[in-house]
N, C-alpha and C positions, 0 to 999 in steps of 0.2 A: 504494500500500500504506500502510495506516495504522499498521502496526507492532503492532497489538493482536491478540492471539490470540482465537480463537473460544472460547465457553464449553466446548465439548467438548475442545478442545486444552488449555485451561487445566486442566481437571479431570484429564486423563490425565497432564499434566506433574506436577501436585501428587501424584497417585497414585504416579508413578514415584519421586518424592523420598521417599515413605514406605516404599519397598522397600530403602532403604539400611541398611547396618550402623550408621551413626551414629544414624539414627532409631530403630532397634531398641534400641540401647544406651541411648538417652535414655528411651525408653518403659519399658524394664525397670527402670532406676534409679528413675524416678518411681513406678512401681508398687510396687517392693520397699522403697523408702526415702523415702516422701513427706515425712517429718519432716526429711530432710537436703537436700532440693532447694534451698532458699534458701541454705543454707550452702555447698554445693558450687558453686553459681553465683557467689556472692560471692567465694569463694576463686579460682575460675578467672578471674574478672574482675581480681582483684588480681594474679594471675600474669601475665595479659596486659599489664597496665599496668606492672609492674615488670620483667618478663622472667623466664624460667624459672629460670636459675641464681641470679640475684640474689634472687628470692623464696625459693627453696629455702635459700639461705645465711642469709637474714634470719630465717627461721622454723625453721631447723635441721631441715629436712625433706630426706630423700634426694631427689635430682633425679628418680629414677624414679617415686617416689610423687607428687612435684609434677607430673610429666608426666601421670600417670594422673588426677590431680585436674583438670588443665587439660582433658584430653580428655573426661572425664565431664561437666564443666560445659558444654563446647561441645555435647556430645551432648544434654544436657538442654535447653539453649536451642534447639537445632535442632528437637527433638521438640516443645517447647512452641510454637515459631513455626508449625509446620505443623499441630499438633493443636488449637491455639487455647486 
């Protein structure tokens, strides 16, 4: 076994990834707020690097809002990685 998937298997696997809630959330955000995509991705990366509570404290952002920003940024990155 070579460990490589056949083209049909790869296509069906990628298609299954596009059926997730995270993909749908990222697609929706990109469609509805294209002008905010870069900003939300940058903020989510900053949250990842600093940690949720620390980033929230430093930016005086409620933790719940920081978490939503983190998840939205992850969703956008997931969508863009699959959609190209």
